[in-house]
DOSE-290688 format. One record per residue (C-alpha): residue number from 1; residue in three letters; chain; x, y, z. Coordinates in steps of 0.001 Angstrom, whole numbers. Layout:
N
NODE resi resn chain       x       y       z
NODE  NUM  ALA     A       X       Y       Z
...
This chain:
538
NODE resi resn chain       x       y       z
NODE    1  UNK     A    7972  149640  146373
NODE    2  UNK     A    8777  146177  144969
NODE    3  UNK     A   11313  147753  142629
NODE    4  UNK     A   13049  149586  145483
NODE    5  UNK     A   13164  146477  147675
NODE    6  UNK     A   14526  144349  144821
NODE    7  UNK     A   17216  146933  144079
NODE    8  UNK     A   18245  147059  147753
NODE    9  UNK     A   18274  143255  147978
NODE   10  UNK     A   20438  142942  144869
NODE   11  UNK     A   22838  145717  145958
NODE   12  UNK     A   23338  144440  149496
NODE   13  UNK     A   23706  140802  148396
NODE   14  UNK     A   26319  141533  145733
NODE   15  UNK     A   28196  143969  147987
NODE   16  UNK     A   28309  141459  150848
NODE   17  UNK     A   29720  138662  148695
NODE   18  UNK     A   32145  140994  146940
NODE   19  UNK     A   33430  142556  150176
NODE   20  UNK     A   34034  139131  151714
NODE   21  UNK     A   36327  138393  148767
NODE   22  UNK     A   38003  141828  148785
NODE   23  UNK     A   38563  141634  152551
NODE   24  UNK     A   40932  138719  152021
NODE   25  UNK     A   43111  141014  149898
NODE   26  UNK     A   42914  143919  152347
NODE   27  UNK     A   40831  146055  149984
NODE   28  UNK     A   38481  148638  151487
NODE   29  UNK     A   34765  147830  151613
NODE   30  UNK     A   34115  151199  149951
NODE   31  UNK     A   35663  149841  146767
NODE   32  UNK     A   33322  146873  146986
NODE   33  UNK     A   30316  149175  147186
NODE   34  UNK     A   31501  151177  144170
NODE   35  UNK     A   32137  148047  142086
NODE   36  UNK     A   28700  146742  143101
NODE   37  UNK     A   27066  149893  141766
NODE   38  UNK     A   28937  149528  138468
NODE   39  UNK     A   27984  145855  138179
NODE   40  UNK     A   24314  146648  138778
NODE   41  UNK     A   24293  149465  136227
NODE   42  UNK     A   25883  147286  133535
NODE   43  UNK     A   25236  143627  134256
NODE   44  UNK     A   21941  143755  136148
NODE   45  UNK     A   20148  146688  134574
NODE   46  UNK     A   16952  144849  133701
NODE   47  UNK     A   13268  145180  134491
NODE   48  UNK     A   12690  145440  138249
NODE   49  UNK     A   15975  147203  139045
NODE   50  UNK     A   15439  150857  139871
NODE   51  UNK     A   18912  152390  140125
NODE   52  UNK     A   17500  155855  140781
NODE   53  UNK     A   15975  154574  144043
NODE   54  UNK     A   19491  154443  145491
NODE   55  UNK     A   19866  158212  145111
NODE   56  UNK     A   17468  159025  147943
NODE   57  UNK     A   19130  156553  150300
NODE   58  UNK     A   22548  157858  149271
NODE   59  UNK     A   21502  161374  150260
NODE   60  UNK     A   20709  160123  153759
NODE   61  UNK     A   24087  158366  153863
NODE   62  UNK     A   25934  161642  153366
NODE   63  UNK     A   23669  163354  155899
NODE   64  UNK     A   24449  160774  158583
NODE   65  UNK     A   28166  160814  157751
NODE   66  UNK     A   28260  164578  158293
NODE   67  UNK     A   26264  164157  161498
NODE   68  UNK     A   28792  161683  162945
NODE   69  UNK     A   31649  163980  161928
NODE   70  UNK     A   29876  166781  163786
NODE   71  UNK     A   29699  164533  166866
NODE   72  UNK     A   33504  164461  166920
NODE   73  UNK     A   33779  168210  166448
NODE   74  UNK     A   33053  169861  169781
NODE   75  UNK     A   34133  173469  170106
NODE   76  UNK     A   36580  172510  172885
NODE   77  UNK     A   38246  169954  170623
NODE   78  UNK     A   38641  172500  167851
NODE   79  UNK     A   40256  174941  170297
NODE   80  UNK     A   42754  172327  171540
NODE   81  UNK     A   43736  171305  168006
NODE   82  UNK     A   43558  174793  166549
NODE   83  UNK     A   47144  174906  165264
NODE   84  UNK     A   47487  171506  163589
NODE   85  UNK     A   43799  171457  162652
NODE   86  UNK     A   43071  175001  161523
NODE   87  UNK     A   46512  176084  160296
NODE   88  UNK     A   47695  172860  158634
NODE   89  UNK     A   44207  172066  157390
NODE   90  UNK     A   43662  175521  155937
NODE   91  UNK     A   47078  175533  154268
NODE   92  UNK     A   46533  172080  152788
NODE   93  UNK     A   43085  172794  151337
NODE   94  UNK     A   43851  176325  150129
NODE   95  UNK     A   47327  175689  148633
NODE   96  UNK     A   46244  172426  146975
NODE   97  UNK     A   43118  174110  145592
NODE   98  UNK     A   45094  177060  144213
NODE   99  UNK     A   47674  174865  142470
NODE  100  UNK     A   45039  172533  141009
NODE  101  UNK     A   42972  175554  139926
NODE  102  UNK     A   45956  177023  138063
NODE  103  UNK     A   46555  173715  136274
NODE  104  UNK     A   42868  173291  135411
NODE  105  UNK     A   42433  176857  134169
NODE  106  UNK     A   45711  177541  132358
NODE  107  UNK     A   46836  174065  131260
NODE  108  UNK     A   43496  172416  130448
NODE  109  UNK     A   41583  175590  129612
NODE  110  UNK     A   38550  174956  131828
NODE  111  UNK     A   36215  177807  132750
NODE  112  UNK     A   36544  179709  136027
NODE  113  UNK     A   33552  177959  137614
NODE  114  UNK     A   34594  174443  136510
NODE  115  UNK     A   38211  175022  137555
NODE  116  UNK     A   37039  176219  140975
NODE  117  UNK     A   34811  173161  141480
NODE  118  UNK     A   37549  170747  140354
NODE  119  UNK     A   40223  172358  142526
NODE  120  UNK     A   38082  172372  145666
NODE  121  UNK     A   36900  168777  145168
NODE  122  UNK     A   40386  167433  144445
NODE  123  UNK     A   41849  169226  147486
NODE  124  UNK     A   39859  166883  149779
NODE  125  UNK     A   41050  163446  150920
NODE  126  UNK     A   39182  160279  151889
NODE  127  UNK     A   38040  160480  155508
NODE  128  UNK     A   36140  157184  155234
NODE  129  UNK     A   39142  155131  154092
NODE  130  UNK     A   42037  156836  155890
NODE  131  UNK     A   40408  157236  159314
NODE  132  UNK     A   39178  153635  159226
NODE  133  UNK     A   42732  152422  158647
NODE  134  UNK     A   44256  154749  161251
NODE  135  UNK     A   41832  153522  163927
NODE  136  UNK     A   42248  149826  163093
NODE  137  UNK     A   46059  149960  162940
NODE  138  UNK     A   46308  152319  165957
NODE  139  UNK     A   48410  154625  163782
NODE  140  UNK     A   45958  157344  164797
NODE  141  UNK     A   48148  157758  167905
NODE  142  UNK     A   51375  158196  165914
NODE  143  UNK     A   52678  161662  164951
NODE  144  UNK     A   51675  161203  161325
NODE  145  UNK     A   48290  159809  162387
NODE  146  UNK     A   47498  162799  164596
NODE  147  UNK     A   48438  165311  161907
NODE  148  UNK     A   46587  163411  159186
NODE  149  UNK     A   43482  163208  161358
NODE  150  UNK     A   43599  166954  162048
NODE  151  UNK     A   43790  167767  158332
NODE  152  UNK     A   40949  165340  157568
NODE  153  UNK     A   38776  167016  160207
NODE  154  UNK     A   39416  170424  158653
NODE  155  UNK     A   38581  169027  155226
NODE  156  UNK     A   35282  167728  156589
NODE  157  UNK     A   34561  171190  157934
NODE  158  UNK     A   35511  172692  154578
NODE  159  UNK     A   32966  170506  152760
NODE  160  UNK     A   30115  172631  154107
NODE  161  UNK     A   31201  175983  152599
NODE  162  UNK     A   32257  174198  149394
NODE  163  UNK     A   28787  172700  148936
NODE  164  UNK     A   27224  176054  149798
NODE  165  UNK     A   29450  177766  147257
NODE  166  UNK     A   28343  175383  144505
NODE  167  UNK     A   24699  176004  145389
NODE  168  UNK     A   25152  179745  145036
NODE  169  UNK     A   27159  179377  141826
NODE  170  UNK     A   23908  178422  140114
NODE  171  UNK     A   22777  182028  140559
NODE  172  UNK     A   23752  183705  137283
NODE  173  UNK     A   23033  187231  138576
NODE  174  UNK     A   25892  187268  141090
NODE  175  UNK     A   29645  187564  140535
NODE  176  UNK     A   32174  185213  142147
NODE  177  UNK     A   32946  187811  144825
NODE  178  UNK     A   29266  188285  145616
NODE  179  UNK     A   28751  184517  145731
NODE  180  UNK     A   31589  184119  148246
NODE  181  UNK     A   30263  186970  150379
NODE  182  UNK     A   26712  185594  150339
NODE  183  UNK     A   28008  182115  151191
NODE  184  UNK     A   29878  183463  154217
NODE  185  UNK     A   26985  185571  155518
NODE  186  UNK     A   24420  182809  155024
NODE  187  UNK     A   26606  180253  156795
NODE  188  UNK     A   26997  182565  159787
NODE  189  UNK     A   23226  183106  159942
NODE  190  UNK     A   22316  179415  160102
NODE  191  UNK     A   25145  178648  162550
NODE  192  UNK     A   23899  181412  164885
NODE  193  UNK     A   20328  180095  164690
NODE  194  UNK     A   21314  176486  165347
NODE  195  UNK     A   23569  177291  168309
NODE  196  UNK     A   20921  179415  170045
NODE  197  UNK     A   17331  178256  169554
NODE  198  UNK     A   18285  174946  167933
NODE  199  UNK     A   20658  173993  170757
NODE  200  UNK     A   17946  174441  173405
NODE  201  UNK     A   15418  172383  171429
NODE  202  UNK     A   17883  169543  170774
NODE  203  UNK     A   19024  169417  174413
NODE  204  UNK     A   15425  169337  175651
NODE  205  UNK     A   14422  166543  173267
NODE  206  UNK     A   17414  164334  174145
NODE  207  UNK     A   16888  164880  177867
NODE  208  UNK     A   13198  163967  177591
NODE  209  UNK     A   13953  160852  175518
NODE  210  UNK     A   16741  159736  177861
NODE  211  UNK     A   14603  160109  180987
NODE  212  UNK     A   11900  157952  179411
NODE  213  UNK     A   14394  155014  179451
NODE  214  UNK     A   12917  153684  176210
NODE  215  UNK     A   15653  152891  173657
NODE  216  UNK     A   13318  153188  170673
NODE  217  UNK     A   12206  156638  171804
NODE  218  UNK     A   15794  157826  172198
NODE  219  UNK     A   16786  156520  168756
NODE  220  UNK     A   13648  158077  167274
NODE  221  UNK     A   14544  161444  168787
NODE  222  UNK     A   18045  161253  167299
NODE  223  UNK     A   16686  160428  163845
NODE  224  UNK     A   14177  163276  164198
NODE  225  UNK     A   16971  165694  165070
NODE  226  UNK     A   19161  164623  162138
NODE  227  UNK     A   16388  164657  159536
NODE  228  UNK     A   14689  167725  160993
NODE  229  UNK     A   17812  169883  161040
NODE  230  UNK     A   18681  168704  157517
NODE  231  UNK     A   15246  169689  156205
NODE  232  UNK     A   15418  173030  158018
NODE  233  UNK     A   18795  173830  156451
NODE  234  UNK     A   17531  172847  153013
NODE  235  UNK     A   14418  175018  153366
NODE  236  UNK     A   16653  177978  154222
NODE  237  UNK     A   18570  177456  150975
NODE  238  UNK     A   21467  175338  152223
NODE  239  UNK     A   22483  171694  151895
NODE  240  UNK     A   21008  168879  153950
NODE  241  UNK     A   24519  168089  155211
NODE  242  UNK     A   24992  171491  156853
NODE  243  UNK     A   22044  171057  159215
NODE  244  UNK     A   23103  167525  160152
NODE  245  UNK     A   26695  168587  160766
NODE  246  UNK     A   25743  171457  163078
NODE  247  UNK     A   23313  169191  164948
NODE  248  UNK     A   26212  166794  165529
NODE  249  UNK     A   28402  169602  166863
NODE  250  UNK     A   25663  170671  169277
NODE  251  UNK     A   25156  167120  170593
NODE  252  UNK     A   28939  166646  170955
NODE  253  UNK     A   28863  169186  173808
NODE  254  UNK     A   26194  167208  175696
NODE  255  UNK     A   26391  164046  177809
NODE  256  UNK     A   24630  162046  175098
NODE  257  UNK     A   27282  162188  172360
NODE  258  UNK     A   28777  158713  172960
NODE  259  UNK     A   25382  156992  173135
NODE  260  UNK     A   24102  158833  170059
NODE  261  UNK     A   27157  157890  168010
NODE  262  UNK     A   26976  154213  169014
NODE  263  UNK     A   23224  154028  168310
NODE  264  UNK     A   23456  155322  164739
NODE  265  UNK     A   26859  153952  163683
NODE  266  UNK     A   25437  150846  161987
NODE  267  UNK     A   22740  152820  160168
NODE  268  UNK     A   25257  155418  159029
NODE  269  UNK     A   27622  152822  157552
NODE  270  UNK     A   24812  151060  155684
NODE  271  UNK     A   23401  154325  154322
NODE  272  UNK     A   26863  155498  153333
NODE  273  UNK     A   27277  152220  151483
NODE  274  UNK     A   24212  153157  149428
NODE  275  UNK     A   25951  156412  148523
NODE  276  UNK     A   28901  154491  147106
NODE  277  UNK     A   26480  152194  145280
NODE  278  UNK     A   25113  155262  143506
NODE  279  UNK     A   28651  156451  142746
NODE  280  UNK     A   29382  153118  141090
NODE  281  UNK     A   26324  153455  138847
NODE  282  UNK     A   27771  156720  137485
NODE  283  UNK     A   31005  155107  136309
NODE  284  UNK     A   31137  154839  132561
NODE  285  UNK     A   33340  151785  131985
NODE  286  UNK     A   33498  152260  128204
NODE  287  UNK     A   34511  155908  128620
NODE  288  UNK     A   37240  154805  131030
NODE  289  UNK     A   38660  152278  128566
NODE  290  UNK     A   38757  154845  125764
NODE  291  UNK     A   40395  157544  127917
NODE  292  UNK     A   42422  155474  130367
NODE  293  UNK     A   45726  157226  129500
NODE  294  UNK     A   44300  160706  130174
NODE  295  UNK     A   42574  159608  133385
NODE  296  UNK     A   45786  158005  134687
NODE  297  UNK     A   47807  161120  133843
NODE  298  UNK     A   45406  163444  135690
NODE  299  UNK     A   45180  161024  138600
NODE  300  UNK     A   48973  160875  139018
NODE  301  UNK     A   49323  164650  138619
NODE  302  UNK     A   46703  165400  141308
NODE  303  UNK     A   48222  162936  143785
NODE  304  UNK     A   51722  164351  143224
NODE  305  UNK     A   50533  167934  143769
NODE  306  UNK     A   48700  167039  146975
NODE  307  UNK     A   51537  164873  148301
NODE  308  UNK     A   54075  167644  147726
NODE  309  UNK     A   51876  170280  149383
NODE  310  UNK     A   51174  168094  152431
NODE  311  UNK     A   54841  167138  152776
NODE  312  UNK     A   55975  170775  152795
NODE  313  UNK     A   53260  171824  155270
NODE  314  UNK     A   53976  169010  157757
NODE  315  UNK     A   57754  169258  157340
NODE  316  UNK     A   57721  172815  158736
NODE  317  UNK     A   57441  171584  162326
NODE  318  UNK     A   57850  167808  162065
NODE  319  UNK     A   60472  165259  161069
NODE  320  UNK     A   60844  163914  157564
NODE  321  UNK     A   59241  160551  158366
NODE  322  UNK     A   56040  162137  159715
NODE  323  UNK     A   55816  164411  156677
NODE  324  UNK     A   56317  161541  154207
NODE  325  UNK     A   53707  159312  155846
NODE  326  UNK     A   51187  162162  156088
NODE  327  UNK     A   51682  162933  152392
NODE  328  UNK     A   51172  159284  151427
NODE  329  UNK     A   48079  158949  153604
NODE  330  UNK     A   46295  162054  152276
NODE  331  UNK     A   47329  162363  148624
NODE  332  UNK     A   44176  160678  147279
NODE  333  UNK     A   40878  162315  146280
NODE  334  UNK     A   38105  161746  148828
NODE  335  UNK     A   34520  160571  148773
NODE  336  UNK     A   33111  164084  149189
NODE  337  UNK     A   34367  164920  145698
NODE  338  UNK     A   31537  162675  144460
NODE  339  UNK     A   28974  164751  146323
NODE  340  UNK     A   30519  167950  144949
NODE  341  UNK     A   30551  166685  141352
NODE  342  UNK     A   27026  165288  141675
NODE  343  UNK     A   25704  168595  143013
NODE  344  UNK     A   27539  170571  140346
NODE  345  UNK     A   26242  168284  137571
NODE  346  UNK     A   22650  168453  138843
NODE  347  UNK     A   22882  172263  138733
NODE  348  UNK     A   24358  172179  135194
NODE  349  UNK     A   27709  173560  136338
NODE  350  UNK     A   29432  170460  134936
NODE  351  UNK     A   28599  168519  131796
NODE  352  UNK     A   27823  164803  132064
NODE  353  UNK     A   31065  163881  130278
NODE  354  UNK     A   33191  166120  132535
NODE  355  UNK     A   31508  164776  135679
NODE  356  UNK     A   32085  161166  134531
NODE  357  UNK     A   35742  161913  133854
NODE  358  UNK     A   36275  163562  137262
NODE  359  UNK     A   34462  160769  139105
NODE  360  UNK     A   36682  158189  137406
NODE  361  UNK     A   39798  160061  138568
NODE  362  UNK     A   38434  160118  142127
NODE  363  UNK     A   37454  156444  142073
NODE  364  UNK     A   40864  155410  140742
NODE  365  UNK     A   42655  157250  143548
NODE  366  UNK     A   40357  155689  146170
NODE  367  UNK     A   40918  152194  144777
NODE  368  UNK     A   44673  152698  145136
NODE  369  UNK     A   44470  154251  148625
NODE  370  UNK     A   43953  151047  150681
NODE  371  UNK     A   47038  149525  149055
NODE  372  UNK     A   49097  152631  149891
NODE  373  UNK     A   48072  153006  153523
NODE  374  UNK     A   48272  149266  154258
NODE  375  UNK     A   51938  149420  153182
NODE  376  UNK     A   52661  152977  154267
NODE  377  UNK     A   55719  152062  156352
NODE  378  UNK     A   57294  150065  153541
NODE  379  UNK     A   56701  152847  151013
NODE  380  UNK     A   57932  155532  153424
NODE  381  UNK     A   61087  153514  154096
NODE  382  UNK     A   62272  154298  150571
NODE  383  UNK     A   62545  157925  151698
NODE  384  UNK     A   63426  157575  155405
NODE  385  UNK     A   63849  154700  157889
NODE  386  UNK     A   63023  155097  161579
NODE  387  UNK     A   64728  153273  164422
NODE  388  UNK     A   61520  151725  165705
NODE  389  UNK     A   60402  150105  162444
NODE  390  UNK     A   61061  146423  163043
NODE  391  UNK     A   60532  145545  159370
NODE  392  UNK     A   63760  147357  158598
NODE  393  UNK     A   65998  146701  161617
NODE  394  UNK     A   69095  144573  161510
NODE  395  UNK     A   68445  141276  163301
NODE  396  UNK     A   69089  141743  167005
NODE  397  UNK     A   72065  140058  168660
NODE  398  UNK     A   70215  137962  171209
NODE  399  UNK     A   69677  134325  172162
NODE  400  UNK     A   67458  132706  174816
NODE  401  UNK     A   65714  136034  175201
NODE  402  UNK     A   62053  136752  175912
NODE  403  UNK     A   59868  138434  173303
NODE  404  UNK     A   57093  140558  174858
NODE  405  UNK     A   54255  141331  172474
NODE  406  UNK     A   52411  144430  173691
NODE  407  UNK     A   53452  147090  176201
NODE  408  UNK     A   50262  148106  177947
NODE  409  UNK     A   50019  147767  181749
NODE  410  UNK     A   50651  143999  181772
NODE  411  UNK     A   53531  144315  179328
NODE  412  UNK     A   55166  146972  181503
NODE  413  UNK     A   54859  144814  184615
NODE  414  UNK     A   56490  141872  182800
NODE  415  UNK     A   59275  144063  181399
NODE  416  UNK     A   60033  145546  184822
NODE  417  UNK     A   60160  142084  186425
NODE  418  UNK     A   62422  140642  183714
NODE  419  UNK     A   64671  143688  183942
NODE  420  UNK     A   65007  143244  187704
NODE  421  UNK     A   65894  139585  187192
NODE  422  UNK     A   68515  140526  184541
NODE  423  UNK     A   66759  138391  181927
NODE  424  UNK     A   67234  139676  178349
NODE  425  UNK     A   64061  140630  176511
NODE  426  UNK     A   62765  142626  173566
NODE  427  UNK     A   59423  144414  173190
NODE  428  UNK     A   57300  144551  170034
NODE  429  UNK     A   54165  146720  169863
NODE  430  UNK     A   51880  148167  167198
NODE  431  UNK     A   51260  151263  169345
NODE  432  UNK     A   53982  153864  168769
NODE  433  UNK     A   53272  155577  172101
NODE  434  UNK     A   54158  152368  173924
NODE  435  UNK     A   57294  151881  171833
NODE  436  UNK     A   58565  155369  172596
NODE  437  UNK     A   57725  154934  176300
NODE  438  UNK     A   59651  151665  176447
NODE  439  UNK     A   62615  153269  174689
NODE  440  UNK     A   62504  156127  177192
NODE  441  UNK     A   62706  153591  180020
NODE  442  UNK     A   65810  152064  178428
NODE  443  UNK     A   64221  148907  177016
NODE  444  UNK     A   64871  147437  173570
NODE  445  UNK     A   61573  148118  171816
NODE  446  UNK     A   60355  148158  168218
NODE  447  UNK     A   57255  149234  166349
NODE  448  UNK     A   55668  146536  164209
NODE  449  UNK     A   53398  143497  164067
NODE  450  UNK     A   54597  140106  165283
NODE  451  UNK     A   52469  138306  162695
NODE  452  UNK     A   54807  139526  159924
NODE  453  UNK     A   57697  137328  158790
NODE  454  UNK     A   60336  140131  158633
NODE  455  UNK     A   59553  141003  162257
NODE  456  UNK     A   59821  137381  163386
NODE  457  UNK     A   63178  137098  161630
NODE  458  UNK     A   64520  140395  162944
NODE  459  UNK     A   63606  139622  166567
NODE  460  UNK     A   64995  136066  166260
NODE  461  UNK     A   61831  134472  167584
NODE  462  UNK     A   63180  131014  166661
NODE  463  UNK     A   66016  131510  169190
NODE  464  UNK     A   63856  133068  171928
NODE  465  UNK     A   63257  131170  175179
NODE  466  UNK     A   59650  132383  175357
NODE  467  UNK     A   57117  134555  173538
NODE  468  UNK     A   54748  136323  175942
NODE  469  UNK     A   51618  137715  174270
NODE  470  UNK     A   49763  140372  176289
NODE  471  UNK     A   47380  141790  173670
NODE  472  UNK     A   43633  141627  174365
NODE  473  UNK     A   41939  141081  170998
NODE  474  UNK     A   41257  137372  170359
NODE  475  UNK     A   41544  137683  166583
NODE  476  UNK     A   44938  139384  166865
NODE  477  UNK     A   46089  136726  169339
NODE  478  UNK     A   45266  133999  166828
NODE  479  UNK     A   47052  135800  163985
NODE  480  UNK     A   50192  136255  166088
NODE  481  UNK     A   50199  132686  167428
NODE  482  UNK     A   49666  131183  163972
NODE  483  UNK     A   52478  133314  162501
NODE  484  UNK     A   54890  132470  165346
NODE  485  UNK     A   54166  128737  165177
NODE  486  UNK     A   54475  128718  161401
NODE  487  UNK     A   57858  130403  161734
NODE  488  UNK     A   59000  128205  164655
NODE  489  UNK     A   56842  125169  165435
NODE  490  UNK     A   58386  124601  168883
NODE  491  UNK     A   58013  128216  170039
NODE  492  UNK     A   57270  128515  173768
NODE  493  UNK     A   54171  130752  173637
NODE  494  UNK     A   52719  132091  176878
NODE  495  UNK     A   49301  133597  176237
NODE  496  UNK     A   47090  135705  178477
NODE  497  UNK     A   43393  134879  178126
NODE  498  UNK     A   40325  136640  179502
NODE  499  UNK     A   37888  133702  179684
NODE  500  UNK     A   37481  129978  179222
NODE  501  UNK     A   35521  130652  176039
NODE  502  UNK     A   38563  132394  174602
NODE  503  UNK     A   40737  129439  175583
NODE  504  UNK     A   38320  127123  173761
NODE  505  UNK     A   38597  129277  170637
NODE  506  UNK     A   42400  128982  170671
NODE  507  UNK     A   42769  125390  171884
NODE  508  UNK     A   43614  124116  168378
NODE  509  UNK     A   46916  126036  168517
NODE  510  UNK     A   50079  124527  169973
NODE  511  UNK     A   50321  126982  172866
NODE  512  UNK     A   52504  125934  175792
NODE  513  UNK     A   50750  127896  178535
NODE  514  UNK     A   47441  129711  178902
NODE  515  UNK     A   47347  132220  181742
NODE  516  UNK     A   43812  133148  182780
NODE  517  UNK     A   43951  136760  183937
NODE  518  UNK     A   41026  136558  186377
NODE  519  UNK     A   42041  133164  187819
NODE  520  UNK     A   45576  134374  188528
NODE  521  UNK     A   44375  137596  190146
NODE  522  UNK     A   41864  135620  192209
NODE  523  UNK     A   44548  133159  193346
NODE  524  UNK     A   46860  135980  194460
NODE  525  UNK     A   44032  137694  196349
NODE  526  UNK     A   43220  134448  198192
NODE  527  UNK     A   46906  133969  199080
NODE  528  UNK     A   47047  137494  200502
NODE  529  UNK     A   43866  136854  202480
NODE  530  UNK     A   45351  133647  203926
NODE  531  UNK     A   48539  135463  204942
NODE  532  UNK     A   46510  138055  206854
NODE  533  UNK     A   44406  135276  208411
NODE  534  UNK     A   47537  133538  209732
NODE  535  UNK     A   48863  136808  211156
NODE  536  UNK     A   45606  137423  213035
NODE  537  UNK     A   45672  133920  214583
NODE  538  UNK     A   49192  134536  215861
C-alpha cells in the first residue's frame, strides 16, 4: 500500500508542476502526463516506486472515459447525426485503415494480424485533445468543428469492436472471417442484454438513489453501475470498456445524464491521467533516439494518409476551408491506439519492440497535435482564406468607430442601437455562428480573438472611439483588456460586469467605464415603475 501511495504522490506532484509549466506554452495536459510517466520510469525508478501499480488505475481511467462518451451517445443523437456521423465516420475509419493496412502489409512486410492491428489503431484520432480544444475555443459550433466531432464520436464507437476483435484474435483455432463473425454476434448479444434487463436495473437504481436525496448514495450508485457493467462484460468475454460504454448510453436516455456526467467528470479526468502516466512508462527513450528517423518517417506518412482521406471525405459536401481544417484537426493518432497496442502486446499479438515503436509514433503525433489545432486557422490559411478570419483581413477603412466584442444577446442589442443611430461599428466574435448571423443582418463582422495583435491592427482599435466588451468570462475579459491597453494605452474600454467582486478583480486595469448588468437593469425597472406611478396619480 505504501508503495502505491508513494507512486501516486510522485506522479501527481510531478504532473501538476509540469502541466503548470506546459500550460504557459499552450501544450496539452495529456503530454504532461505522458512525460511524467517517462520521467518516473527513467529518473525516479528506485525502491518504493511501483510503476505497475499505475496499470490498474489506468484501466479504470479508460473505463470511465468510455462511460462518459456513452453518456453523450443517446440513440436519438445518433439518429439525428446519422449522415455526418455514420457515413463520414465509417468512411474515414475504413478507408484510412485499408490504406494503412496496405502500406503495413506490402511495404513493411508485417503479418496479416499485425497489419490489421496497426491499421485500425492508426485510423483513430485523439478525442481527448481535439474535443477539449473545440469546446474551449467554441470551434465545436463551426462547420469543421461539427464534422470533426461527428467523426470522433464514430471513432469512439469503433473502439469497442476493435478491442473485441483483438481479444478474439488470440484464438488460434479461428480464421479471420470467423473472428469477425464471432465479434459481431457477441457484440449484438451483450448489447441486447444490456438494453433490456440491464436498462431496467440501471433505471431503478438511479431512481432509488435520486429519491434518497443523499449525494454520496447517488455517486455510489453511479460507480456501482460503471464498475458492475464493466465486470459483467469482462466475465462474458468482452472488454471492461464495452460494459461501461453501453451503461453510459443507457443513462444518456434518462433524466440523470447531466448530473451523472458532472458528478464523475473530475474522477474521470484524474483516472485518465493515470492511463497516460502508464503510457509514458512504456516509452523507450533510448530506442527513440536510435530510430528517430524511422519513427519520424512513419509518423509523417500516417498523418498525410489520414489528412488526405479526411479532406476528400469532407470535401464531398463541404467547402474547401471546412475540409482543410477537419483534416488538420483529425490527422493525428489518438489515445485509444495505446489501449489497442497494450491489449495486443499483452496477448502476444505484438512484440515488445513493435509495440514500443508504434507507441512512440502515436505519442509523437499527440505531442504535435496541440500546436496544430491551436494554430489551425493560420495553417489552413496557406490553403484557403475565409472572409471572416480577422487575422487575414485587410485593415478596415474606419475611424472613430465602435468595436463590439461579442455578439450574443447584449451584443445584438448594442449593434441594433448603433445601427439606428448611424454610428459606424465593427463586430468581433470567437463564435462563428454569431459572425455569420451578424453578416446576414448586414453588419461588418469578423471571426477572431481581440486579444491577438493582428486582430487589433486589422480592426484599427487604436483609432476606435470605444471598445465595448460584452463577453461573460472574467478571465477572457482580462486577456482582452490587457491586449487592448497594451496596443493602445488610451483605449476607451466599456466593460460589462456581473458583480462587484468581478469589478474588484479587474480594478487594476485602466478601464474607462464599468457597467454593472444587474444595477443597470434594476435602475431601468425602477424608472419604469416610477413612470407608471406618476400615471396612476394623474
